[in-house]
BARODO-813667 format. One record per residue (C-alpha): x, y, z. Coordinates in steps of 0.2 Angstrom, whole numbers, padded with zeros to 4 digits, m for minus. Example, Ala and Ser with C-alpha at 12.3 -4.5 7.8 and 13.67 -1.06 7.14 Angstrom:
2
<r><c1>0062</c1><c2>m0022</c2><c3>0039</c3></r>
<r><c1>0068</c1><c2>m0005</c2><c3>0036</c3></r>
END
This chain:
269
<r><c1>0123</c1><c2>m0375</c2><c3>m0162</c3></r>
<r><c1>0133</c1><c2>m0367</c2><c3>m0148</c3></r>
<r><c1>0128</c1><c2>m0372</c2><c3>m0131</c3></r>
<r><c1>0119</c1><c2>m0360</c2><c3>m0120</c3></r>
<r><c1>0129</c1><c2>m0350</c2><c3>m0107</c3></r>
<r><c1>0123</c1><c2>m0356</c2><c3>m0090</c3></r>
<r><c1>0132</c1><c2>m0340</c2><c3>m0082</c3></r>
<r><c1>0120</c1><c2>m0329</c2><c3>m0093</c3></r>
<r><c1>0103</c1><c2>m0337</c2><c3>m0091</c3></r>
<r><c1>0094</c1><c2>m0322</c2><c3>m0097</c3></r>
<r><c1>0103</c1><c2>m0320</c2><c3>m0114</c3></r>
<r><c1>0090</c1><c2>m0315</c2><c3>m0127</c3></r>
<r><c1>0077</c1><c2>m0309</c2><c3>m0114</c3></r>
<r><c1>0072</c1><c2>m0291</c2><c3>m0113</c3></r>
<r><c1>0068</c1><c2>m0284</c2><c3>m0095</c3></r>
<r><c1>0059</c1><c2>m0268</c2><c3>m0093</c3></r>
<r><c1>0063</c1><c2>m0259</c2><c3>m0076</c3></r>
<r><c1>0052</c1><c2>m0245</c2><c3>m0069</c3></r>
<r><c1>0061</c1><c2>m0238</c2><c3>m0055</c3></r>
<r><c1>0065</c1><c2>m0219</c2><c3>m0054</c3></r>
<r><c1>0080</c1><c2>m0213</c2><c3>m0063</c3></r>
<r><c1>0096</c1><c2>m0214</c2><c3>m0054</c3></r>
<r><c1>0090</c1><c2>m0228</c2><c3>m0043</c3></r>
<r><c1>0091</c1><c2>m0243</c2><c3>m0055</c3></r>
<r><c1>0110</c1><c2>m0244</c2><c3>m0058</c3></r>
<r><c1>0112</c1><c2>m0260</c2><c3>m0047</c3></r>
<r><c1>0097</c1><c2>m0269</c2><c3>m0055</c3></r>
<r><c1>0103</c1><c2>m0264</c2><c3>m0073</c3></r>
<r><c1>0120</c1><c2>m0271</c2><c3>m0069</c3></r>
<r><c1>0114</c1><c2>m0287</c2><c3>m0061</c3></r>
<r><c1>0102</c1><c2>m0290</c2><c3>m0076</c3></r>
<r><c1>0115</c1><c2>m0287</c2><c3>m0089</c3></r>
<r><c1>0128</c1><c2>m0298</c2><c3>m0080</c3></r>
<r><c1>0114</c1><c2>m0312</c2><c3>m0083</c3></r>
<r><c1>0114</c1><c2>m0308</c2><c3>m0101</c3></r>
<r><c1>0098</c1><c2>m0298</c2><c3>m0102</c3></r>
<r><c1>0094</c1><c2>m0283</c2><c3>m0113</c3></r>
<r><c1>0088</c1><c2>m0270</c2><c3>m0101</c3></r>
<r><c1>0075</c1><c2>m0256</c2><c3>m0105</c3></r>
<r><c1>0074</c1><c2>m0242</c2><c3>m0091</c3></r>
<r><c1>0058</c1><c2>m0233</c2><c3>m0092</c3></r>
<r><c1>0055</c1><c2>m0224</c2><c3>m0075</c3></r>
<r><c1>0037</c1><c2>m0224</c2><c3>m0069</c3></r>
<r><c1>0040</c1><c2>m0212</c2><c3>m0055</c3></r>
<r><c1>0050</c1><c2>m0196</c2><c3>m0053</c3></r>
<r><c1>0056</c1><c2>m0192</c2><c3>m0035</c3></r>
<r><c1>0055</c1><c2>m0173</c2><c3>m0032</c3></r>
<r><c1>0055</c1><c2>m0161</c2><c3>m0017</c3></r>
<r><c1>0039</c1><c2>m0157</c2><c3>m0008</c3></r>
<r><c1>0028</c1><c2>m0143</c2><c3>m0015</c3></r>
<r><c1>0028</c1><c2>m0136</c2><c3>0003</c3></r>
<r><c1>0042</c1><c2>m0138</c2><c3>0015</c3></r>
<r><c1>0033</c1><c2>m0131</c2><c3>0030</c3></r>
<r><c1>0028</c1><c2>m0148</c2><c3>0038</c3></r>
<r><c1>0046</c1><c2>m0154</c2><c3>0038</c3></r>
<r><c1>0053</c1><c2>m0137</c2><c3>0044</c3></r>
<r><c1>0041</c1><c2>m0137</c2><c3>0059</c3></r>
<r><c1>0048</c1><c2>m0154</c2><c3>0063</c3></r>
<r><c1>0066</c1><c2>m0149</c2><c3>0061</c3></r>
<r><c1>0063</c1><c2>m0134</c2><c3>0072</c3></r>
<r><c1>0059</c1><c2>m0145</c2><c3>0087</c3></r>
<r><c1>0070</c1><c2>m0160</c2><c3>0082</c3></r>
<r><c1>0077</c1><c2>m0162</c2><c3>0099</c3></r>
<r><c1>0060</c1><c2>m0166</c2><c3>0106</c3></r>
<r><c1>0059</c1><c2>m0183</c2><c3>0096</c3></r>
<r><c1>0063</c1><c2>m0199</c2><c3>0105</c3></r>
<r><c1>0063</c1><c2>m0208</c2><c3>0088</c3></r>
<r><c1>0067</c1><c2>m0203</c2><c3>0070</c3></r>
<r><c1>0062</c1><c2>m0216</c2><c3>0058</c3></r>
<r><c1>0068</c1><c2>m0216</c2><c3>0040</c3></r>
<r><c1>0057</c1><c2>m0227</c2><c3>0029</c3></r>
<r><c1>0067</c1><c2>m0226</c2><c3>0013</c3></r>
<r><c1>0083</c1><c2>m0220</c2><c3>0005</c3></r>
<r><c1>0074</c1><c2>m0206</c2><c3>m0003</c3></r>
<r><c1>0067</c1><c2>m0200</c2><c3>0014</c3></r>
<r><c1>0084</c1><c2>m0199</c2><c3>0021</c3></r>
<r><c1>0091</c1><c2>m0190</c2><c3>0006</c3></r>
<r><c1>0079</c1><c2>m0176</c2><c3>0006</c3></r>
<r><c1>0078</c1><c2>m0175</c2><c3>0025</c3></r>
<r><c1>0097</c1><c2>m0172</c2><c3>0026</c3></r>
<r><c1>0097</c1><c2>m0160</c2><c3>0011</c3></r>
<r><c1>0085</c1><c2>m0149</c2><c3>0021</c3></r>
<r><c1>0095</c1><c2>m0151</c2><c3>0037</c3></r>
<r><c1>0110</c1><c2>m0145</c2><c3>0027</c3></r>
<r><c1>0101</c1><c2>m0130</c2><c3>0020</c3></r>
<r><c1>0097</c1><c2>m0125</c2><c3>0038</c3></r>
<r><c1>0115</c1><c2>m0128</c2><c3>0043</c3></r>
<r><c1>0111</c1><c2>m0142</c2><c3>0055</c3></r>
<r><c1>0125</c1><c2>m0155</c2><c3>0055</c3></r>
<r><c1>0119</c1><c2>m0169</c2><c3>0066</c3></r>
<r><c1>0104</c1><c2>m0177</c2><c3>0073</c3></r>
<r><c1>0100</c1><c2>m0176</c2><c3>0092</c3></r>
<r><c1>0110</c1><c2>m0188</c2><c3>0103</c3></r>
<r><c1>0095</c1><c2>m0192</c2><c3>0113</c3></r>
<r><c1>0085</c1><c2>m0198</c2><c3>0098</c3></r>
<r><c1>0085</c1><c2>m0216</c2><c3>0092</c3></r>
<r><c1>0088</c1><c2>m0216</c2><c3>0073</c3></r>
<r><c1>0080</c1><c2>m0231</c2><c3>0065</c3></r>
<r><c1>0082</c1><c2>m0236</c2><c3>0047</c3></r>
<r><c1>0070</c1><c2>m0247</c2><c3>0038</c3></r>
<r><c1>0080</c1><c2>m0259</c2><c3>0027</c3></r>
<r><c1>0099</c1><c2>m0259</c2><c3>0022</c3></r>
<r><c1>0098</c1><c2>m0247</c2><c3>0008</c3></r>
<r><c1>0090</c1><c2>m0234</c2><c3>0019</c3></r>
<r><c1>0104</c1><c2>m0237</c2><c3>0032</c3></r>
<r><c1>0117</c1><c2>m0234</c2><c3>0019</c3></r>
<r><c1>0109</c1><c2>m0218</c2><c3>0013</c3></r>
<r><c1>0109</c1><c2>m0211</c2><c3>0030</c3></r>
<r><c1>0128</c1><c2>m0216</c2><c3>0033</c3></r>
<r><c1>0131</c1><c2>m0208</c2><c3>0016</c3></r>
<r><c1>0125</c1><c2>m0192</c2><c3>0024</c3></r>
<r><c1>0138</c1><c2>m0194</c2><c3>0038</c3></r>
<r><c1>0124</c1><c2>m0197</c2><c3>0051</c3></r>
<r><c1>0123</c1><c2>m0212</c2><c3>0063</c3></r>
<r><c1>0110</c1><c2>m0226</c2><c3>0063</c3></r>
<r><c1>0106</c1><c2>m0234</c2><c3>0080</c3></r>
<r><c1>0094</c1><c2>m0247</c2><c3>0074</c3></r>
<r><c1>0091</c1><c2>m0255</c2><c3>0056</c3></r>
<r><c1>0075</c1><c2>m0265</c2><c3>0053</c3></r>
<r><c1>0080</c1><c2>m0279</c2><c3>0042</c3></r>
<r><c1>0062</c1><c2>m0282</c2><c3>0037</c3></r>
<r><c1>0058</c1><c2>m0268</c2><c3>0024</c3></r>
<r><c1>0040</c1><c2>m0268</c2><c3>0028</c3></r>
<r><c1>0032</c1><c2>m0257</c2><c3>0041</c3></r>
<r><c1>0027</c1><c2>m0273</c2><c3>0050</c3></r>
<r><c1>0045</c1><c2>m0277</c2><c3>0052</c3></r>
<r><c1>0049</c1><c2>m0260</c2><c3>0058</c3></r>
<r><c1>0036</c1><c2>m0260</c2><c3>0071</c3></r>
<r><c1>0042</c1><c2>m0276</c2><c3>0078</c3></r>
<r><c1>0060</c1><c2>m0269</c2><c3>0079</c3></r>
<r><c1>0054</c1><c2>m0253</c2><c3>0087</c3></r>
<r><c1>0044</c1><c2>m0263</c2><c3>0101</c3></r>
<r><c1>0059</c1><c2>m0275</c2><c3>0104</c3></r>
<r><c1>0072</c1><c2>m0261</c2><c3>0105</c3></r>
<r><c1>0061</c1><c2>m0249</c2><c3>0114</c3></r>
<r><c1>0055</c1><c2>m0261</c2><c3>0128</c3></r>
<r><c1>0037</c1><c2>m0266</c2><c3>0122</c3></r>
<r><c1>0021</c1><c2>m0256</c2><c3>0120</c3></r>
<r><c1>0020</c1><c2>m0249</c2><c3>0138</c3></r>
<r><c1>0038</c1><c2>m0241</c2><c3>0136</c3></r>
<r><c1>0034</c1><c2>m0234</c2><c3>0119</c3></r>
<r><c1>0018</c1><c2>m0225</c2><c3>0125</c3></r>
<r><c1>0021</c1><c2>m0207</c2><c3>0126</c3></r>
<r><c1>0037</c1><c2>m0207</c2><c3>0116</c3></r>
<r><c1>0038</c1><c2>m0194</c2><c3>0101</c3></r>
<r><c1>0041</c1><c2>m0201</c2><c3>0084</c3></r>
<r><c1>0046</c1><c2>m0191</c2><c3>0068</c3></r>
<r><c1>0044</c1><c2>m0200</c2><c3>0051</c3></r>
<r><c1>0050</c1><c2>m0190</c2><c3>0036</c3></r>
<r><c1>0043</c1><c2>m0199</c2><c3>0021</c3></r>
<r><c1>0034</c1><c2>m0197</c2><c3>0005</c3></r>
<r><c1>0017</c1><c2>m0188</c2><c3>0004</c3></r>
<r><c1>0008</c1><c2>m0204</c2><c3>m0002</c3></r>
<r><c1>0013</c1><c2>m0219</c2><c3>0008</c3></r>
<r><c1>0006</c1><c2>m0233</c2><c3>0019</c3></r>
<r><c1>0000</c1><c2>m0227</c2><c3>0036</c3></r>
<r><c1>0002</c1><c2>m0244</c2><c3>0045</c3></r>
<r><c1>0017</c1><c2>m0239</c2><c3>0055</c3></r>
<r><c1>0011</c1><c2>m0222</c2><c3>0062</c3></r>
<r><c1>m0007</c1><c2>m0229</c2><c3>0065</c3></r>
<r><c1>0000</c1><c2>m0243</c2><c3>0075</c3></r>
<r><c1>0012</c1><c2>m0233</c2><c3>0085</c3></r>
<r><c1>m0003</c1><c2>m0221</c2><c3>0089</c3></r>
<r><c1>m0013</c1><c2>m0236</c2><c3>0095</c3></r>
<r><c1>m0001</c1><c2>m0240</c2><c3>0108</c3></r>
<r><c1>0000</c1><c2>m0222</c2><c3>0114</c3></r>
<r><c1>0015</c1><c2>m0214</c2><c3>0104</c3></r>
<r><c1>0015</c1><c2>m0196</c2><c3>0098</c3></r>
<r><c1>0019</c1><c2>m0197</c2><c3>0079</c3></r>
<r><c1>0022</c1><c2>m0183</c2><c3>0067</c3></r>
<r><c1>0023</c1><c2>m0188</c2><c3>0049</c3></r>
<r><c1>0032</c1><c2>m0175</c2><c3>0039</c3></r>
<r><c1>0032</c1><c2>m0175</c2><c3>0019</c3></r>
<r><c1>0051</c1><c2>m0175</c2><c3>0015</c3></r>
<r><c1>0048</c1><c2>m0179</c2><c3>m0004</c3></r>
<r><c1>0034</c1><c2>m0184</c2><c3>m0016</c3></r>
<r><c1>0033</c1><c2>m0195</c2><c3>m0031</c3></r>
<r><c1>0026</c1><c2>m0189</c2><c3>m0047</c3></r>
<r><c1>0022</c1><c2>m0198</c2><c3>m0064</c3></r>
<r><c1>0034</c1><c2>m0194</c2><c3>m0078</c3></r>
<r><c1>0026</c1><c2>m0189</c2><c3>m0095</c3></r>
<r><c1>0027</c1><c2>m0200</c2><c3>m0111</c3></r>
<r><c1>0034</c1><c2>m0217</c2><c3>m0114</c3></r>
<r><c1>0016</c1><c2>m0225</c2><c3>m0114</c3></r>
<r><c1>0014</c1><c2>m0227</c2><c3>m0132</c3></r>
<r><c1>0031</c1><c2>m0234</c2><c3>m0134</c3></r>
<r><c1>0029</c1><c2>m0247</c2><c3>m0120</c3></r>
<r><c1>0012</c1><c2>m0252</c2><c3>m0127</c3></r>
<r><c1>0020</c1><c2>m0255</c2><c3>m0144</c3></r>
<r><c1>0034</c1><c2>m0265</c2><c3>m0137</c3></r>
<r><c1>0022</c1><c2>m0276</c2><c3>m0127</c3></r>
<r><c1>0010</c1><c2>m0278</c2><c3>m0142</c3></r>
<r><c1>0024</c1><c2>m0284</c2><c3>m0152</c3></r>
<r><c1>0030</c1><c2>m0296</c2><c3>m0138</c3></r>
<r><c1>0047</c1><c2>m0288</c2><c3>m0137</c3></r>
<r><c1>0047</c1><c2>m0287</c2><c3>m0118</c3></r>
<r><c1>0049</c1><c2>m0303</c2><c3>m0108</c3></r>
<r><c1>0048</c1><c2>m0297</c2><c3>m0090</c3></r>
<r><c1>0044</c1><c2>m0281</c2><c3>m0080</c3></r>
<r><c1>0050</c1><c2>m0276</c2><c3>m0063</c3></r>
<r><c1>0040</c1><c2>m0265</c2><c3>m0051</c3></r>
<r><c1>0048</c1><c2>m0258</c2><c3>m0035</c3></r>
<r><c1>0033</c1><c2>m0249</c2><c3>m0027</c3></r>
<r><c1>0015</c1><c2>m0248</c2><c3>m0028</c3></r>
<r><c1>0017</c1><c2>m0231</c2><c3>m0037</c3></r>
<r><c1>0027</c1><c2>m0239</c2><c3>m0051</c3></r>
<r><c1>0012</c1><c2>m0251</c2><c3>m0054</c3></r>
<r><c1>m0001</c1><c2>m0238</c2><c3>m0054</c3></r>
<r><c1>0008</c1><c2>m0226</c2><c3>m0065</c3></r>
<r><c1>0012</c1><c2>m0240</c2><c3>m0077</c3></r>
<r><c1>m0006</c1><c2>m0244</c2><c3>m0078</c3></r>
<r><c1>m0010</c1><c2>m0225</c2><c3>m0081</c3></r>
<r><c1>0003</c1><c2>m0223</c2><c3>m0094</c3></r>
<r><c1>m0002</c1><c2>m0238</c2><c3>m0105</c3></r>
<r><c1>m0020</c1><c2>m0233</c2><c3>m0102</c3></r>
<r><c1>m0026</c1><c2>m0250</c2><c3>m0094</c3></r>
<r><c1>m0033</c1><c2>m0252</c2><c3>m0077</c3></r>
<r><c1>m0033</c1><c2>m0271</c2><c3>m0079</c3></r>
<r><c1>m0016</c1><c2>m0276</c2><c3>m0085</c3></r>
<r><c1>m0020</c1><c2>m0295</c2><c3>m0086</c3></r>
<r><c1>m0022</c1><c2>m0294</c2><c3>m0105</c3></r>
<r><c1>m0008</c1><c2>m0282</c2><c3>m0110</c3></r>
<r><c1>0005</c1><c2>m0292</c2><c3>m0098</c3></r>
<r><c1>m0002</c1><c2>m0309</c2><c3>m0102</c3></r>
<r><c1>0014</c1><c2>m0315</c2><c3>m0109</c3></r>
<r><c1>0026</c1><c2>m0305</c2><c3>m0098</c3></r>
<r><c1>0033</c1><c2>m0311</c2><c3>m0081</c3></r>
<r><c1>0030</c1><c2>m0298</c2><c3>m0068</c3></r>
<r><c1>0042</c1><c2>m0297</c2><c3>m0053</c3></r>
<r><c1>0038</c1><c2>m0286</c2><c3>m0038</c3></r>
<r><c1>0050</c1><c2>m0281</c2><c3>m0025</c3></r>
<r><c1>0039</c1><c2>m0285</c2><c3>m0010</c3></r>
<r><c1>0021</c1><c2>m0291</c2><c3>m0005</c3></r>
<r><c1>0014</c1><c2>m0273</c2><c3>m0004</c3></r>
<r><c1>0019</c1><c2>m0270</c2><c3>m0022</c3></r>
<r><c1>0013</c1><c2>m0287</c2><c3>m0027</c3></r>
<r><c1>m0004</c1><c2>m0283</c2><c3>m0019</c3></r>
<r><c1>m0006</c1><c2>m0267</c2><c3>m0030</c3></r>
<r><c1>m0001</c1><c2>m0278</c2><c3>m0045</c3></r>
<r><c1>m0014</c1><c2>m0290</c2><c3>m0041</c3></r>
<r><c1>m0027</c1><c2>m0276</c2><c3>m0039</c3></r>
<r><c1>m0023</c1><c2>m0272</c2><c3>m0057</c3></r>
<r><c1>m0027</c1><c2>m0289</c2><c3>m0063</c3></r>
<r><c1>m0010</c1><c2>m0298</c2><c3>m0063</c3></r>
<r><c1>m0013</c1><c2>m0315</c2><c3>m0055</c3></r>
<r><c1>0005</c1><c2>m0322</c2><c3>m0055</c3></r>
<r><c1>0019</c1><c2>m0312</c2><c3>m0048</c3></r>
<r><c1>0037</c1><c2>m0316</c2><c3>m0043</c3></r>
<r><c1>0042</c1><c2>m0309</c2><c3>m0026</c3></r>
<r><c1>0059</c1><c2>m0312</c2><c3>m0018</c3></r>
<r><c1>0060</c1><c2>m0318</c2><c3>0000</c3></r>
<r><c1>0072</c1><c2>m0303</c2><c3>0004</c3></r>
<r><c1>0065</c1><c2>m0286</c2><c3>m0002</c3></r>
<r><c1>0080</c1><c2>m0279</c2><c3>m0011</c3></r>
<r><c1>0085</c1><c2>m0275</c2><c3>m0029</c3></r>
<r><c1>0098</c1><c2>m0289</c2><c3>m0029</c3></r>
<r><c1>0085</c1><c2>m0302</c2><c3>m0022</c3></r>
<r><c1>0072</c1><c2>m0296</c2><c3>m0035</c3></r>
<r><c1>0084</c1><c2>m0299</c2><c3>m0049</c3></r>
<r><c1>0089</c1><c2>m0316</c2><c3>m0042</c3></r>
<r><c1>0071</c1><c2>m0321</c2><c3>m0040</c3></r>
<r><c1>0067</c1><c2>m0316</c2><c3>m0058</c3></r>
<r><c1>0082</c1><c2>m0325</c2><c3>m0065</c3></r>
<r><c1>0077</c1><c2>m0341</c2><c3>m0056</c3></r>
<r><c1>0059</c1><c2>m0340</c2><c3>m0062</c3></r>
<r><c1>0064</c1><c2>m0336</c2><c3>m0080</c3></r>
<r><c1>0077</c1><c2>m0350</c2><c3>m0081</c3></r>
<r><c1>0064</c1><c2>m0363</c2><c3>m0075</c3></r>
<r><c1>0050</c1><c2>m0356</c2><c3>m0086</c3></r>
END
């Protein structure tokens, strides 16, 4: 019998990834480099808002904002698309532009815009810490105007905490996530025939939509023989709400770190 290839520890393993179409290339490549067979079945679809008016009002008074906070690459993509449609080429020089996470910073740079500050911690808690440190503390932040272009459904921790210390915060819908149709029966069949070894979730929406598509609120039974990996603690908390007790979570909240953590876990198990 041939000895196993230690450079490809996931050979013979099938991994289901659930991230939106067009946003999983890195994870697919990394998993395939480890020898895995990858199935990509998106659990969310990223689309523009049903109504742009909220963001348009913010754009009309863009120079009034002291801070513009981008919480995701998707938020940056749709925000700058709207700016371009309005023939606005750059952000106000007086505004501090904050990117939450390296992927978001790269997305902003791709649009040709500047990033003044990047919060390395991709959680809202890390962003708040970065704002307070850069901005000179709570008293200096009080009275400042913030714009947060983001998804329609998202955690309110950051805007709520900023308002508590006296900041004026406008949250504007820049995009929304919807649940794609189909794939539920196929995924159930694959799970019931034990053809999936692991599944990755990259947002709470991917977990909730997965549960909806397979028709199970409690996922503990249908995923009992599957390794579940989540990109961060918020997503992991949603997975636990759906009955998944054991979740692999990387120390750094990125696609590369998620794949590494999953590979390490499956190699040991």
